[in-house]
Biopython code that builds the backbone (N, CA, C, O; Angstrom):
import numpy as np
from Bio.PDB.StructureBuilder import StructureBuilder

atoms = [
    (1, "MET", "N", (128.403, 99.151, 83.232)),
    (1, "MET", "CA", (128.468, 100.628, 83.913)),
    (1, "MET", "C", (127.804, 100.498, 85.323)),
    (1, "MET", "O", (128.343, 100.898, 86.355)),
    (2, "VAL", "N", (126.608, 99.911, 85.261)),
    (2, "VAL", "CA", (125.732, 99.861, 86.641)),
    (2, "VAL", "C", (126.436, 99.202, 87.755)),
    (2, "VAL", "O", (126.328, 99.651, 88.896)),
    (3, "GLU", "N", (127.250, 98.016, 87.454)),
    (3, "GLU", "CA", (127.949, 97.439, 88.297)),
    (3, "GLU", "C", (129.217, 98.149, 88.974)),
    (3, "GLU", "O", (129.644, 98.018, 90.121)),
    (4, "GLU", "N", (129.682, 98.926, 87.936)),
    (4, "GLU", "CA", (130.846, 99.837, 88.337)),
    (4, "GLU", "C", (130.525, 100.832, 89.331)),
    (4, "GLU", "O", (131.252, 100.994, 90.312)),
    (5, "TYR", "N", (129.288, 101.632, 89.101)),
    (5, "TYR", "CA", (128.640, 102.506, 89.841)),
    (5, "TYR", "C", (128.249, 101.929, 91.316)),
    (5, "TYR", "O", (128.496, 102.536, 92.359)),
    (6, "ASP", "N", (127.647, 100.752, 91.245)),
    (6, "ASP", "CA", (127.222, 100.192, 92.503)),
    (6, "ASP", "C", (128.577, 99.790, 93.417)),
    (6, "ASP", "O", (128.401, 99.753, 94.634)),
    (7, "LYS", "N", (129.644, 99.549, 93.002)),
    (7, "LYS", "CA", (130.887, 99.357, 93.522)),
    (7, "LYS", "C", (131.385, 100.663, 93.924)),
    (7, "LYS", "O", (131.766, 100.758, 95.091)),
    (8, "TYR", "N", (131.450, 101.659, 93.194)),
    (8, "TYR", "CA", (131.840, 103.062, 93.476)),
    (8, "TYR", "C", (130.986, 103.546, 94.840)),
    (8, "TYR", "O", (131.590, 103.824, 95.876)),
    (9, "LEU", "N", (129.717, 103.611, 94.754)),
    (9, "LEU", "CA", (128.882, 103.828, 95.994)),
    (9, "LEU", "C", (129.193, 103.251, 97.137)),
    (9, "LEU", "O", (129.351, 103.859, 98.196)),
    (10, "THR", "N", (129.318, 101.785, 96.941)),
    (10, "THR", "CA", (129.735, 101.132, 98.175)),
    (10, "THR", "C", (131.023, 101.195, 98.875)),
    (10, "THR", "O", (131.150, 100.989, 100.082)),
    (11, "GLU", "N", (131.979, 101.492, 98.060)),
    (11, "GLU", "CA", (133.355, 101.612, 98.487)),
    (11, "GLU", "C", (133.894, 103.067, 98.676)),
    (11, "GLU", "O", (135.000, 103.330, 99.148)),
    (12, "THR", "N", (132.958, 103.991, 98.243)),
    (12, "THR", "CA", (133.392, 105.400, 98.433)),
    (12, "THR", "C", (132.533, 106.367, 99.170)),
    (12, "THR", "O", (132.909, 106.912, 100.208)),
    (13, "LYS", "N", (131.441, 106.560, 98.648)),
    (13, "LYS", "CA", (130.468, 107.413, 99.063)),
    (13, "LYS", "C", (129.694, 107.140, 100.486)),
    (13, "LYS", "O", (129.517, 107.908, 101.432)),
    (14, "ILE", "N", (129.310, 105.821, 100.308)),
    (14, "ILE", "CA", (128.657, 105.369, 101.485)),
    (14, "ILE", "C", (129.511, 105.331, 102.719)),
    (14, "ILE", "O", (129.042, 105.866, 103.724)),
    (15, "PRO", "N", (130.650, 104.797, 102.786)),
    (15, "PRO", "CA", (131.418, 104.660, 104.160)),
    (15, "PRO", "C", (131.758, 106.031, 104.649)),
    (15, "PRO", "O", (131.868, 106.305, 105.844)),
    (16, "GLY", "N", (131.924, 106.898, 103.647)),
    (16, "GLY", "CA", (132.280, 108.316, 104.204)),
    (16, "GLY", "C", (131.139, 108.788, 105.072)),
    (16, "GLY", "O", (131.417, 109.138, 106.219)),
    (17, "ILE", "N", (129.940, 108.834, 104.677)),
    (17, "ILE", "CA", (128.806, 109.394, 105.466)),
    (17, "ILE", "C", (128.621, 108.561, 106.563)),
    (17, "ILE", "O", (128.464, 109.045, 107.683)),
    (18, "ARG", "N", (128.621, 107.212, 106.341)),
    (18, "ARG", "CA", (128.522, 106.428, 107.537)),
    (18, "ARG", "C", (129.480, 106.545, 108.769)),
    (18, "ARG", "O", (129.171, 106.189, 109.907)),
    (19, "GLY", "N", (130.635, 107.068, 108.415)),
    (19, "GLY", "CA", (131.661, 107.447, 109.442)),
    (19, "GLY", "C", (131.502, 108.776, 110.115)),
    (19, "GLY", "O", (132.155, 109.111, 111.104)),
    (20, "ALA", "N", (130.480, 109.608, 109.445)),
    (20, "ALA", "CA", (130.342, 110.982, 110.062)),
    (20, "ALA", "C", (129.843, 110.747, 111.575)),
    (20, "ALA", "O", (129.098, 109.795, 111.813)),
    (21, "PRO", "N", (130.226, 111.553, 112.513)),
    (21, "PRO", "CA", (129.706, 111.400, 113.809)),
    (21, "PRO", "C", (128.155, 111.877, 114.108)),
    (21, "PRO", "O", (127.604, 111.594, 115.171)),
    (22, "TRP", "N", (127.602, 112.521, 113.214)),
    (22, "TRP", "CA", (126.238, 112.767, 113.343)),
    (22, "TRP", "C", (125.337, 111.800, 112.586)),
    (22, "TRP", "O", (124.126, 112.021, 112.573)),
    (23, "CYS", "N", (125.855, 110.722, 111.942)),
    (23, "CYS", "CA", (125.061, 109.779, 111.153)),
    (23, "CYS", "C", (125.004, 108.595, 111.953)),
    (23, "CYS", "O", (125.979, 108.021, 112.437)),
    (24, "THR", "N", (123.770, 108.255, 112.064)),
    (24, "THR", "CA", (123.539, 106.830, 113.089)),
    (24, "THR", "C", (123.192, 105.765, 111.973)),
    (24, "THR", "O", (123.246, 104.571, 112.270)),
    (25, "ALA", "N", (122.840, 106.158, 110.709)),
    (25, "ALA", "CA", (122.474, 105.275, 109.749)),
    (25, "ALA", "C", (122.581, 105.630, 108.324)),
    (25, "ALA", "O", (122.131, 106.737, 108.030)),
    (26, "PHE", "N", (123.127, 104.859, 107.300)),
    (26, "PHE", "CA", (123.066, 105.354, 105.992)),
    (26, "PHE", "C", (122.830, 104.145, 105.300)),
    (26, "PHE", "O", (123.715, 103.290, 105.262)),
    (27, "ASN", "N", (121.715, 103.971, 104.735)),
    (27, "ASN", "CA", (121.151, 102.758, 103.990)),
    (27, "ASN", "C", (120.850, 103.274, 102.559)),
    (27, "ASN", "O", (120.153, 104.274, 102.391)),
    (28, "THR", "N", (121.442, 102.507, 101.433)),
    (28, "THR", "CA", (121.248, 102.624, 100.317)),
    (28, "THR", "C", (120.525, 101.460, 99.621)),
    (28, "THR", "O", (120.797, 100.282, 99.855)),
    (29, "TRP", "N", (119.578, 101.870, 98.745)),
    (29, "TRP", "CA", (118.830, 100.663, 97.935)),
    (29, "TRP", "C", (118.866, 100.899, 96.537)),
    (29, "TRP", "O", (118.595, 102.029, 96.133)),
    (30, "LYS", "N", (119.159, 100.011, 95.753)),
    (30, "LYS", "CA", (118.979, 100.126, 94.353)),
    (30, "LYS", "C", (117.552, 99.835, 93.847)),
    (30, "LYS", "O", (116.988, 98.795, 94.187)),
    (31, "VAL", "N", (117.011, 100.657, 93.110)),
    (31, "VAL", "CA", (115.656, 100.688, 92.806)),
    (31, "VAL", "C", (115.375, 99.621, 91.787)),
    (31, "VAL", "O", (115.862, 99.826, 90.676)),
    (32, "ASP", "N", (114.730, 98.597, 91.945)),
    (32, "ASP", "CA", (114.430, 97.652, 90.869)),
    (32, "ASP", "C", (113.066, 97.985, 90.107)),
    (32, "ASP", "O", (112.968, 97.776, 88.898)),
    (33, "LYS", "N", (112.174, 98.433, 90.749)),
    (33, "LYS", "CA", (110.891, 98.950, 90.172)),
    (33, "LYS", "C", (110.121, 99.954, 90.775)),
    (33, "LYS", "O", (110.008, 99.887, 91.999)),
    (34, "VAL", "N", (109.555, 100.891, 90.165)),
    (34, "VAL", "CA", (108.882, 101.848, 90.722)),
    (34, "VAL", "C", (107.421, 101.728, 90.385)),
    (34, "VAL", "O", (107.128, 101.560, 89.202)),
    (35, "LEU", "N", (106.556, 101.790, 91.210)),
    (35, "LEU", "CA", (105.145, 101.353, 91.075)),
    (35, "LEU", "C", (104.554, 102.577, 90.460)),
    (35, "LEU", "O", (104.006, 102.403, 89.372)),
    (36, "ALA", "N", (104.564, 103.834, 90.975)),
    (36, "ALA", "CA", (103.963, 105.049, 90.393)),
    (36, "ALA", "C", (104.127, 106.322, 91.123)),
    (36, "ALA", "O", (104.222, 106.173, 92.342)),
    (37, "PRO", "N", (104.171, 107.264, 90.787)),
    (37, "PRO", "CA", (104.207, 108.577, 91.723)),
    (37, "PRO", "C", (102.792, 108.536, 92.499)),
    (37, "PRO", "O", (101.706, 108.225, 92.010)),
    (38, "ALA", "N", (103.057, 108.909, 93.781)),
    (38, "ALA", "CA", (102.147, 109.058, 94.815)),
    (38, "ALA", "C", (101.325, 110.354, 94.761)),
    (38, "ALA", "O", (101.316, 111.117, 95.727)),
    (39, "VAL", "N", (100.656, 110.599, 93.674)),
    (39, "VAL", "CA", (99.660, 111.821, 93.639)),
    (39, "VAL", "C", (98.283, 111.445, 93.440)),
    (39, "VAL", "O", (97.979, 110.408, 92.852)),
    (40, "SER", "N", (97.450, 112.244, 93.905)),
    (40, "SER", "CA", (95.857, 111.676, 93.844)),
    (40, "SER", "C", (95.483, 111.936, 92.577)),
    (40, "SER", "O", (94.570, 111.239, 92.135)),
    (41, "GLU", "N", (96.007, 112.853, 91.798)),
    (41, "GLU", "CA", (95.456, 113.196, 90.415)),
    (41, "GLU", "C", (96.605, 113.554, 89.637)),
    (41, "GLU", "O", (96.949, 114.735, 89.604)),
    (42, "PRO", "N", (97.354, 112.521, 88.895)),
    (42, "PRO", "CA", (98.439, 112.542, 88.139)),
    (42, "PRO", "C", (98.126, 113.265, 86.879)),
    (42, "PRO", "O", (97.058, 112.953, 86.352)),
    (43, "GLN", "N", (98.851, 114.172, 86.295)),
    (43, "GLN", "CA", (98.741, 114.835, 85.064)),
    (43, "GLN", "C", (99.557, 114.222, 84.033)),
    (43, "GLN", "O", (100.776, 114.181, 84.197)),
    (44, "GLY", "N", (98.976, 113.699, 82.898)),
    (44, "GLY", "CA", (99.800, 113.278, 81.790)),
    (44, "GLY", "C", (99.965, 111.718, 82.132)),
    (44, "GLY", "O", (99.363, 111.159, 83.049)),
    (45, "GLU", "N", (100.802, 111.147, 81.324)),
    (45, "GLU", "CA", (101.232, 109.634, 81.527)),
    (45, "GLU", "C", (102.220, 109.483, 82.666)),
    (45, "GLU", "O", (103.010, 110.364, 83.006)),
    (46, "LEU", "N", (102.108, 108.318, 83.211)),
    (46, "LEU", "CA", (103.003, 107.931, 84.272)),
    (46, "LEU", "C", (104.199, 107.368, 83.424)),
    (46, "LEU", "O", (104.095, 106.810, 82.332)),
    (47, "PRO", "N", (105.361, 107.616, 84.131)),
    (47, "PRO", "CA", (106.744, 107.361, 83.518)),
    (47, "PRO", "C", (106.872, 105.806, 83.059)),
    (47, "PRO", "O", (106.525, 104.929, 83.850)),
    (48, "LYS", "N", (107.305, 105.520, 81.950)),
    (48, "LYS", "CA", (107.336, 104.053, 81.754)),
    (48, "LYS", "C", (108.738, 103.647, 82.022)),
    (48, "LYS", "O", (108.872, 102.424, 82.057)),
    (49, "VAL", "N", (109.704, 104.263, 82.200)),
    (49, "VAL", "CA", (111.056, 104.204, 82.482)),
    (49, "VAL", "C", (111.462, 105.109, 83.649)),
    (49, "VAL", "O", (111.216, 106.315, 83.682)),
    (50, "THR", "N", (112.191, 104.334, 84.732)),
    (50, "THR", "CA", (112.302, 105.084, 85.872)),
    (50, "THR", "C", (113.685, 106.014, 85.634)),
    (50, "THR", "O", (114.721, 105.526, 85.183)),
    (51, "PRO", "N", (113.559, 107.255, 85.962)),
    (51, "PRO", "CA", (114.823, 108.299, 85.782)),
    (51, "PRO", "C", (115.735, 108.233, 86.811)),
    (51, "PRO", "O", (116.645, 109.061, 86.869)),
    (52, "TYR", "N", (115.589, 107.164, 87.814)),
    (52, "TYR", "CA", (116.503, 107.079, 88.941)),
    (52, "TYR", "C", (116.917, 105.618, 89.395)),
    (52, "TYR", "O", (116.029, 104.767, 89.452)),
    (53, "MET", "N", (118.068, 105.325, 89.681)),
    (53, "MET", "CA", (118.242, 104.038, 90.076)),
    (53, "MET", "C", (118.418, 103.786, 91.490)),
    (53, "MET", "O", (118.171, 102.675, 91.960)),
    (54, "TYR", "N", (118.844, 104.783, 92.219)),
    (54, "TYR", "CA", (119.141, 104.616, 93.739)),
    (54, "TYR", "C", (118.448, 105.503, 94.532)),
    (54, "TYR", "O", (118.262, 106.654, 94.136)),
    (55, "VAL", "N", (117.984, 105.067, 95.751)),
    (55, "VAL", "CA", (117.561, 105.743, 96.845)),
    (55, "VAL", "C", (118.401, 105.504, 98.171)),
    (55, "VAL", "O", (118.838, 104.427, 98.575)),
    (56, "ALA", "N", (118.522, 106.711, 98.733)),
    (56, "ALA", "CA", (119.122, 106.525, 100.109)),
    (56, "ALA", "C", (118.343, 107.215, 101.218)),
    (56, "ALA", "O", (117.669, 108.234, 101.073)),
    (57, "LYS", "N", (118.545, 106.438, 102.495)),
    (57, "LYS", "CA", (117.946, 107.160, 103.792)),
    (57, "LYS", "C", (119.216, 107.268, 104.562)),
    (57, "LYS", "O", (120.171, 106.492, 104.611)),
    (58, "ILE", "N", (118.982, 108.544, 105.220)),
    (58, "ILE", "CA", (120.063, 108.895, 106.245)),
    (58, "ILE", "C", (119.406, 109.127, 107.419)),
    (58, "ILE", "O", (118.502, 109.962, 107.403)),
    (59, "GLU", "N", (119.701, 108.503, 108.534)),
    (59, "GLU", "CA", (119.310, 108.759, 109.849)),
    (59, "GLU", "C", (120.450, 109.411, 110.412)),
    (59, "GLU", "O", (121.606, 109.010, 110.277)),
    (60, "VAL", "N", (119.984, 110.739, 111.242)),
    (60, "VAL", "CA", (121.050, 111.476, 111.801)),
    (60, "VAL", "C", (120.772, 111.760, 113.275)),
    (60, "VAL", "O", (119.624, 111.982, 113.660)),
    (61, "SER", "N", (121.723, 111.755, 114.021)),
    (61, "SER", "CA", (121.535, 112.124, 115.585)),
    (61, "SER", "C", (121.808, 113.655, 115.870)),
    (61, "SER", "O", (121.542, 114.115, 116.980)),
    (62, "ASP", "N", (122.304, 114.390, 114.932)),
    (62, "ASP", "CA", (122.594, 115.826, 115.182)),
    (62, "ASP", "C", (122.169, 116.393, 113.924)),
    (62, "ASP", "O", (123.007, 116.302, 113.027)),
    (63, "LEU", "N", (120.941, 117.026, 113.598)),
    (63, "LEU", "CA", (120.593, 117.703, 112.369)),
    (63, "LEU", "C", (121.341, 119.001, 112.158)),
    (63, "LEU", "O", (121.602, 119.407, 111.025)),
    (64, "ASP", "N", (121.671, 119.628, 113.227)),
    (64, "ASP", "CA", (122.473, 120.828, 112.854)),
    (64, "ASP", "C", (124.035, 120.558, 112.496)),
    (64, "ASP", "O", (124.700, 121.493, 112.049)),
    (65, "ALA", "N", (124.612, 119.294, 112.689)),
    (65, "ALA", "CA", (125.754, 119.128, 112.361)),
    (65, "ALA", "C", (125.734, 118.575, 110.825)),
    (65, "ALA", "O", (126.696, 118.714, 110.069)),
    (66, "MET", "N", (124.505, 117.926, 110.457)),
    (66, "MET", "CA", (124.567, 117.354, 109.182)),
    (66, "MET", "C", (124.227, 118.607, 108.116)),
    (66, "MET", "O", (124.692, 118.618, 106.976)),
    (67, "VAL", "N", (123.367, 119.641, 108.633)),
    (67, "VAL", "CA", (123.189, 120.937, 107.849)),
    (67, "VAL", "C", (124.595, 121.488, 107.553)),
    (67, "VAL", "O", (124.992, 121.728, 106.413)),
    (68, "ALA", "N", (125.364, 121.681, 108.751)),
    (68, "ALA", "CA", (126.500, 122.335, 108.584)),
    (68, "ALA", "C", (127.439, 121.648, 107.607)),
    (68, "ALA", "O", (128.124, 122.304, 106.823)),
    (69, "PHE", "N", (127.469, 120.240, 107.664)),
    (69, "PHE", "CA", (128.260, 119.439, 106.761)),
    (69, "PHE", "C", (127.863, 119.641, 105.169)),
    (69, "PHE", "O", (128.710, 119.694, 104.276)),
    (70, "LEU", "N", (126.438, 119.745, 104.959)),
    (70, "LEU", "CA", (125.998, 119.843, 103.650)),
    (70, "LEU", "C", (126.373, 121.325, 103.103)),
    (70, "LEU", "O", (126.383, 121.567, 101.896)),
    (71, "GLY", "N", (126.658, 122.228, 104.020)),
    (71, "GLY", "CA", (126.940, 123.491, 103.425)),
    (71, "GLY", "C", (128.530, 123.815, 103.182)),
    (71, "GLY", "O", (128.968, 124.927, 102.887)),
    (72, "THR", "N", (129.335, 122.584, 103.372)),
    (72, "THR", "CA", (130.605, 122.745, 103.013)),
    (72, "THR", "C", (130.877, 122.146, 101.569)),
    (72, "THR", "O", (130.021, 121.527, 100.938)),
    (73, "ASP", "N", (132.120, 122.390, 101.133)),
    (73, "ASP", "CA", (132.388, 122.159, 99.807)),
    (73, "ASP", "C", (132.430, 120.545, 99.587)),
    (73, "ASP", "O", (132.234, 120.033, 98.485)),
    (74, "LYS", "N", (132.690, 119.862, 100.687)),
    (74, "LYS", "CA", (132.805, 118.366, 100.716)),
    (74, "LYS", "C", (131.400, 117.818, 100.721)),
    (74, "LYS", "O", (131.090, 116.776, 100.143)),
    (75, "GLY", "N", (130.552, 118.590, 101.418)),
    (75, "GLY", "CA", (129.026, 118.266, 101.618)),
    (75, "GLY", "C", (128.224, 118.370, 100.153)),
    (75, "GLY", "O", (127.487, 117.510, 99.671)),
    (76, "LYS", "N", (128.589, 119.713, 99.564)),
    (76, "LYS", "CA", (128.063, 119.981, 98.226)),
    (76, "LYS", "C", (128.621, 118.880, 97.153)),
    (76, "LYS", "O", (127.928, 118.477, 96.218)),
    (77, "ASN", "N", (129.759, 118.507, 97.366)),
    (77, "ASN", "CA", (130.271, 117.530, 96.209)),
    (77, "ASN", "C", (129.821, 116.015, 96.484)),
    (77, "ASN", "O", (129.927, 115.084, 95.685)),
    (78, "PHE", "N", (129.291, 115.963, 97.797)),
    (78, "PHE", "CA", (128.560, 114.596, 98.030)),
    (78, "PHE", "C", (126.929, 114.652, 97.391)),
    (78, "PHE", "O", (126.420, 113.748, 96.729)),
    (79, "MET", "N", (126.384, 115.723, 97.704)),
    (79, "MET", "CA", (125.209, 115.817, 97.031)),
    (79, "MET", "C", (125.199, 115.858, 95.592)),
    (79, "MET", "O", (124.239, 115.326, 95.035)),
    (80, "LYS", "N", (126.127, 116.414, 94.866)),
    (80, "LYS", "CA", (126.322, 116.341, 93.508)),
    (80, "LYS", "C", (126.505, 114.995, 92.910)),
    (80, "LYS", "O", (125.977, 114.654, 91.851)),
    (81, "SER", "N", (127.322, 114.202, 93.677)),
    (81, "SER", "CA", (127.587, 112.777, 93.453)),
    (81, "SER", "C", (126.457, 111.971, 93.228)),
    (81, "SER", "O", (126.514, 111.044, 92.420)),
    (82, "TRP", "N", (125.238, 112.280, 93.983)),
    (82, "TRP", "CA", (123.900, 111.682, 93.805)),
    (82, "TRP", "C", (123.374, 112.383, 92.710)),
    (82, "TRP", "O", (122.398, 113.093, 92.954)),
    (83, "SER", "N", (123.771, 112.349, 91.631)),
    (83, "SER", "CA", (123.192, 113.302, 90.356)),
    (83, "SER", "C", (121.987, 113.445, 90.063)),
    (83, "SER", "O", (121.604, 114.382, 89.362)),
    (84, "ILE", "N", (121.154, 112.492, 90.578)),
    (84, "ILE", "CA", (119.600, 112.560, 90.157)),
    (84, "ILE", "C", (119.024, 112.713, 91.618)),
    (84, "ILE", "O", (119.415, 112.047, 92.576)),
    (85, "TYR", "N", (118.039, 113.682, 91.660)),
    (85, "TYR", "CA", (117.307, 114.045, 92.833)),
    (85, "TYR", "C", (115.990, 113.407, 92.388)),
    (85, "TYR", "O", (115.417, 113.422, 91.298)),
    (86, "LEU", "N", (115.630, 112.744, 93.760)),
    (86, "LEU", "CA", (114.309, 111.775, 93.616)),
    (86, "LEU", "C", (113.005, 112.862, 94.048)),
    (86, "LEU", "O", (113.092, 113.832, 94.802)),
    (87, "ASP", "N", (111.962, 112.438, 93.422)),
    (87, "ASP", "CA", (110.624, 112.885, 93.653)),
    (87, "ASP", "C", (110.138, 112.576, 95.042)),
    (87, "ASP", "O", (109.648, 111.450, 95.132)),
    (88, "PRO", "N", (110.146, 113.171, 95.968)),
    (88, "PRO", "CA", (109.495, 112.682, 97.265)),
    (88, "PRO", "C", (108.242, 112.036, 97.399)),
    (88, "PRO", "O", (107.957, 111.426, 98.430)),
    (89, "THR", "N", (107.433, 112.131, 96.383)),
    (89, "THR", "CA", (106.079, 111.622, 96.075)),
    (89, "THR", "C", (106.175, 110.248, 95.393)),
    (89, "THR", "O", (105.166, 109.699, 94.951)),
    (90, "SER", "N", (107.161, 109.806, 95.327)),
    (90, "SER", "CA", (107.312, 108.429, 94.533)),
    (90, "SER", "C", (107.091, 107.350, 95.559)),
    (90, "SER", "O", (107.537, 107.407, 96.705)),
    (91, "ILE", "N", (106.340, 106.318, 95.048)),
    (91, "ILE", "CA", (106.207, 104.983, 95.831)),
    (91, "ILE", "C", (107.319, 104.009, 95.195)),
    (91, "ILE", "O", (107.214, 103.764, 93.994)),
    (92, "PHE", "N", (108.255, 103.505, 95.841)),
    (92, "PHE", "CA", (109.246, 102.676, 95.543)),
    (92, "PHE", "C", (108.734, 101.337, 95.856)),
    (92, "PHE", "O", (108.093, 101.179, 96.894)),
    (93, "THR", "N", (108.959, 100.345, 95.045)),
    (93, "THR", "CA", (108.727, 98.833, 95.479)),
    (93, "THR", "C", (109.793, 98.129, 94.858)),
    (93, "THR", "O", (110.385, 98.526, 93.854)),
    (94, "MET", "N", (110.023, 97.088, 95.465)),
    (94, "MET", "CA", (110.986, 96.192, 94.796)),
    (94, "MET", "C", (112.448, 96.739, 94.735)),
    (94, "MET", "O", (112.953, 96.924, 93.627)),
    (95, "ALA", "N", (113.166, 97.013, 95.898)),
    (95, "ALA", "CA", (114.368, 97.545, 95.845)),
    (95, "ALA", "C", (115.288, 96.619, 96.698)),
    (95, "ALA", "O", (114.729, 95.822, 97.452)),
    (96, "HIS", "N", (116.661, 96.654, 96.645)),
    (96, "HIS", "CA", (117.371, 95.726, 97.435)),
    (96, "HIS", "C", (118.444, 96.571, 97.872)),
    (96, "HIS", "O", (118.987, 97.483, 97.248)),
    (97, "ASP", "N", (118.724, 96.053, 99.278)),
    (97, "ASP", "CA", (119.680, 96.892, 100.177)),
    (97, "ASP", "C", (120.989, 96.663, 99.617)),
    (97, "ASP", "O", (121.212, 95.607, 99.026)),
    (98, "MET", "N", (121.946, 97.619, 99.756)),
    (98, "MET", "CA", (123.306, 97.384, 99.064)),
    (98, "MET", "C", (124.257, 97.624, 100.343)),
    (98, "MET", "O", (125.479, 97.529, 100.230)),
]
sb = StructureBuilder()
sb.init_structure("model")
sb.init_model(0)
sb.init_chain("A")
sb.init_seg("    ")
for serial, (resi, resn, name, xyz) in enumerate(atoms, 1):
    if name == "N":
        sb.init_residue(resn, " ", resi, " ")
    sb.init_atom(name, np.array(xyz, "f"), 0.0, 1.0, " ", f" {name:<3s}", serial, name[0])
structure = sb.get_structure()
C-alpha cells in the first residue's frame, strides 16, 4: 500500500503542482523518523508512532496566484488528497526526497 501511494504521489499530484506557473519548486519527502514535537514544555507523552508519512515543501513565485488556486475546487481537492495535516512545530529527521 505504501509503495502504491508513493507511486501515486510521484505520478499524479506532484507533477500537477510542479507545472503550475506560480510554483518554482515542489519537493516531497517521505518521513522515515520523527525526532519529537518542537515544543518547549510538551504535555503528556510524546507520540511513539508517527501519525504522518509525508512532508512537502512548496516554493512559490506568486503567492496571490497560489492562494487563488487553493480557493478553487481543484485546489481544495489537492489539499484533501494530502489527507493528514502536519503540525508545523514538529522536527523531522531522516527523510528521503521523492
